[in-house]
C-alpha positions in Angstrom: -55.1 -83.4 -15.0 -53.8 -82.6 -18.5 -52.5 -79.0 -18.9 -50.9 -76.9 -21.7 -48.0 -74.9 -20.4 -48.0 -71.3 -21.4 -44.6 -70.5 -19.8 -41.5 -72.5 -19.0 -41.6 -74.1 -15.5 -38.2 -75.3 -14.3 -37.9 -79.0 -13.9 -41.5 -79.5 -15.1 -42.2 -78.5 -18.7 -41.4 -76.0 -21.4 -43.8 -73.5 -23.0 -46.2 -75.2 -25.3 -45.9 -78.7 -23.9 -48.9 -80.8 -22.9 -48.4 -82.7 -19.7 -50.2 -84.7 -17.1 -49.8 -83.0 -13.6 -51.3 -83.5 -10.2 -54.8 -81.9 -9.9 -53.8 -79.8 -6.9 -50.6 -78.5 -8.6 -52.6 -77.4 -11.6 -55.5 -75.8 -9.6 -53.4 -74.2 -6.9 -50.3 -73.0 -8.7 -50.1 -73.4 -12.5 -53.6 -72.0 -13.5 -53.8 -69.1 -11.0 -50.3 -67.9 -12.0 -51.2 -68.3 -15.6 -48.4 -70.7 -16.2 -50.7 -73.3 -17.8 -54.3 -73.8 -19.0 -56.5 -76.9 -18.8 -55.9 -78.9 -22.0 -58.7 -78.4 -24.4 -58.7 -77.5 -28.2 -58.8 -73.8 -27.6 -56.0 -73.8 -25.1 -53.8 -75.9 -27.4 -54.4 -73.5 -30.3 -53.5 -70.6 -28.0 -50.3 -72.3 -26.9 -49.3 -73.0 -30.5 -50.0 -69.4 -31.5 -47.8 -68.2 -28.6 -45.0 -70.6 -29.6 -45.1 -69.4 -33.2 -45.0 -65.7 -32.1 -42.1 -66.4 -29.7 -40.2 -68.3 -32.4 -40.8 -65.4 -34.9 -39.6 -62.8 -32.3 -36.5 -64.9 -31.6 -35.7 -65.2 -35.3 -36.0 -61.4 -35.8 -33.8 -60.7 -32.7 -31.2 -63.1 -34.0 -31.2 -61.6 -37.4 -30.6 -58.1 -35.8 -27.8 -59.5 -33.8 -26.2 -61.1 -36.8 -26.4 -57.8 -38.7 -24.8 -56.0 -35.7 -22.1 -58.7 -35.5 -21.3 -58.1 -39.2 -20.9 -54.4 -38.5 -18.4 -54.7 -35.7 -16.5 -57.8 -36.8 -12.9 -57.0 -37.2 -13.3 -53.3 -36.3 -10.2 -51.7 -34.9 -10.7 -49.0 -32.2 -8.0 -46.9 -30.6 -8.2 -45.8 -27.0 -5.8 -43.2 -25.5 -4.7 -43.5 -21.9 -2.0 -42.0 -19.8 0.9 -44.4 -19.2 3.9 -44.5 -16.9 7.1 -46.5 -17.1 7.2 -49.8 -18.8 4.0 -48.9 -20.8 1.9 -49.4 -17.7 -1.3 -47.4 -17.6 -2.1 -45.1 -14.7 -5.7 -46.4 -14.7 -7.2 -49.2 -16.7 -9.3 -49.7 -19.9 -12.6 -51.3 -19.0 -15.4 -52.8 -21.0 -17.4 -49.5 -20.5 -14.5 -47.6 -22.1 -14.6 -50.0 -25.1 -18.4 -49.8 -25.4 -18.2 -45.9 -25.3 -15.5 -45.9 -28.0 -17.5 -48.2 -30.2 -20.6 -46.0 -29.9 -18.5 -42.9 -30.6 -16.6 -44.2 -33.6 -19.2 -46.4 -35.3 -22.5 -45.4 -33.8 -23.0 -49.0 -32.5 -24.6 -49.2 -29.1 -23.4 -52.3 -27.2 -24.0 -53.0 -23.6 -20.8 -53.1 -21.6 -21.7 -56.4 -20.0 -21.6 -58.0 -23.5 -17.9 -57.2 -23.9 -15.9 -60.2 -22.7 -12.9 -58.9 -20.8 -11.3 -61.3 -18.5 -9.4 -58.5 -16.8 -9.2 -54.8 -17.3 -6.4 -53.7 -19.6 -3.5 -52.2 -17.7 -0.8 -52.2 -20.5 -0.3 -50.3 -23.8 -0.7 -52.5 -26.8 -3.2 -54.3 -29.1 -5.8 -56.7 -27.8 -8.4 -58.9 -29.5 -11.7 -58.6 -27.6 -14.7 -60.8 -27.9 -18.2 -59.3 -27.9 -20.9 -61.8 -26.9 -24.1 -60.7 -28.6 -25.9 -64.1 -28.4 -25.3 -67.8 -27.9 -23.3 -68.3 -31.0 -22.8 -64.7 -32.1 -19.4 -63.6 -30.9 -17.7 -61.0 -33.2 -14.1 -59.9 -32.3 -13.0 -56.3 -32.1 -9.4 -55.2 -32.1 -8.6 -52.6 -29.4 -5.4 -50.6 -29.6 -4.3 -48.8 -26.4 -1.9 -46.0 -27.1 -0.2 -43.5 -24.9 -2.0 -40.1 -24.5 0.4 -37.3 -25.3 0.5 -34.8 -22.5 1.6 -31.2 -23.4 4.6 -29.9 -21.5 2.6 -26.9 -20.3 0.1 -29.1 -18.7 2.8 -31.2 -17.0 4.4 -28.1 -15.7 1.1 -26.9 -14.3 0.5 -30.2 -12.6 4.0 -30.2 -11.1 3.4 -26.6 -9.9 0.2 -27.6 -8.2 1.9 -30.4 -6.4 4.6 -28.0 -5.2 2.0 -25.5 -4.1 0.2 -28.3 -2.1 3.5 -29.3 -0.4 4.2 -25.7 0.5 0.7 -25.3 1.9 1.3 -28.4 4.0 4.6 -27.1 5.4 3.0 -23.7 5.9 0.1 -25.4 7.9 2.6 -27.2 10.1 4.4 -24.0 11.1 1.2 -22.0 11.5 0.6 -22.9 15.2 4.1 -22.2 16.3 5.8 -19.0 17.4 8.3 -17.3 15.2 11.2 -18.4 17.4 10.3 -22.1 17.0 10.0 -21.9 13.3 13.3 -20.1 13.0 15.0 -22.8 15.0 13.8 -25.5 12.6 14.3 -23.6 9.4 18.0 -22.9 8.8 18.7 -19.5 7.2 
C-alpha cells in the first residue's frame, strides 16, 4: 500500500515521503496514529503543505537564533564569587549562573542547558564559553570570574558567630555535669 508520511517514522521514512509499506502496517499503525495517509492527490497536497509550513517555521526560528547569536557573540560578563587561597572559589560558577548574568546584564534569555560548560568553574580568571543555540549556531561569550570583596565588618561578624557556636557546643557538653566535674576539667 502506498502512503504519504505526515510525520517522521524512525527507520522507515521522513515526513512528506511517499513509500510502499505493508498493508497491515499502514492500516494498524500508521493511519490510526496519524503518521501517514493513503497516497492520493489530496493527501499528497496536504503533505506538501505541511512540509512547506515546517520549512518556513524552521527558517524563522533559525533567523531568530542567528539574531540572538549576533547579540551575544563576544560579550564579556563578569561574575563575582568568594574565593580562598590560590584563587580557588568556595563554590563554583555554573551554567545557571552564567545564564542569569546574561539575562541581567543584556536582557537575553538563554536556557542554561544551551551553555556548554565541560565542568563548573572553580578558579578565578577568564574563560571562553560556547553557547549552543542551534546546529551550527555557537556564539562565544567571555566570562570573567573575579573575587567578591568582603567587608571587614562582615568577616568579623562571621567569625564572631563561629566563636559563639563553639562556645554553645562547649556549654552544651558541660550542661549535664555537676559543678565539681566541670571545675575539675576547666583549670582556673
